C-alpha positions, -999 to +999 in steps of 0.1 A: +504-941-273+468-936-282+458-957-252+480-936-229+463-905-242+429-920-237+439-931-202+453-896-195+420-880-208+400-904-186+421-895-156+417-858-163+379-863-167+377-881-134+397-854-117+375-827-132+343-846-123+357-850-087+364-813-086+329-805-098+314-828-072+334-812-044+325-777-056+288-788-058+289-802-023+306-771-010+281-748-027+252-770-015+265-768+021+269-730+019+234-726+005+220-749+032+238-729+059+224-696+044+189-711+044+193-724+080+206-690+092+177-672+074+152-695+091+169-689+125+167-652+120+130-654+110+122-676+140+141-652+164+122-622+149+089-641+153+098-650+189+107-614+197+074-602+182+054-627+202+074-618+234+066-581+229+030-589+223+029-609+255+046-580+274+020-556+261-008-580+271+006-583+305+009-545+309-027-541+298-038-568+322-018-551+350-033-517+341-068-532+342-063-548+376-049-515+390-079-497+376-102-522+392-085-517+425-088-480+422-124-482+413-130-505+442-113-480+466-133-452+452-166-471+457-156-480+493-146-443+499-179-431+485-197-455+507-178-443+538-185-407+528-222-414+524-221-429+559-204-399+573-229-376+555-258-396+570-243-393+605-238-356+600-274-352+589-286-371+619-264-351+643-275-318+627-312-328+630-305-337+666-288-303+672-316-284+655-341-298+680-322-281+708-325-243+702-295-233+723-270-257+707-285-249+673-279-212+677-243-219+689-237-242+659-250-216+634-228-189+649-197-211+648-205-221+612-209-185+602-176-175+618-159-205+601-173-195+567-162-159+571-127-171+581-126-193+550-136-163+528-111-140+545-139-116+550-134-087+575-171-077+576-201-100+573-238-093+573-262-121+581-298-120+570-320-146+587-357-155+583 
């Protein structure tokens, strides 16, 4: 009978040890899954952060290129305006050589200026 009791106790101990092993394995797998999920979330957050940083860098680059193009257009426009100004100066100098056309030009410019000012009466003083 004592042998039966010893065998029964050994069987109970084996069952309990088996239960503890299963519980430990289960807990270990749960903990591993938690760690894996936490690492995945951390990687996803890092990926999103880098993706946003890349988007911002692309926007900044795009803004710089647009600004460069605008500046280039403004420089070209300024160059063209300078050319037009030089042409106008040359034509005015050509017109000022001819007294008749110069007087006509001055009269039309004065009328145009008065019209721009919405002036009804204008007095001109010349030297």
